[in-house]
Residue, then its C-alpha position, 0 to 999 in steps of 0.5 A: x696580325x690586325x686581320x687575326x684580331x678582327x677575325x678573333x673578335x668576330x668569331x667571339x661575337x658570333x659565338x656569344x650570339x649563338x650562346x645567347x640564342x641557345x639559352x633563350x631557346x632552352x628557356x622558351x622550351x622550359x616555359x612551354x613545358x611549364x605552360x603545358x603543366x599549368x594547362x593540365x593542372x587547370x583542366x583537372x581542377x576544372x574537372x574536379x570543380x564540375x564534379x563538386x558542382x554535380x555533387x552539390x546540386x545532388x545534395x541540395x535535392x529533395x530526394x537526397x535530403x529525404x534519403x538522409x532523413x530516413x537512413x540517418x535520422x530514422x524519420x519516415x513519411x505519414x503512414x509509414x512504419x519504421x521497422x528496427x531490427x535488433x543487432x543480435x537478430x541481424x548478426x544471427x541472419x547474416x552469420x547464417x548466410x556467411x556460414x552457408x558461403x564457408x561450407x561451399x566446395x571448390x568447383x572440382x570437389x562440387x563436381x566430384x560429389x555430383x558424379x561419384x557419390 
């Protein structure tokens, strides 16, 4: 009878050890997954940081500043003349190109008109 109790206690202790090992292994796996996710997030942030630094260096360049002054402020260099096209003329010219595109026939109708006109 005492042997059965001792075997029962030993089996219980062994089962508790296995249970604790399984819990620790699952926690280690979850920690590894979290570490992988954090590494991925770090990589993405580093890539974004490098893109932002690249964009900042482009913005700080003299060429970019000159382009913005020309496009947004309408400034020019010495000896250059700024030409401003009125909106109605611009719309008229762009409208003509859009209407020409609208009149374009589909491919098969175009070939049909070439051969059977």
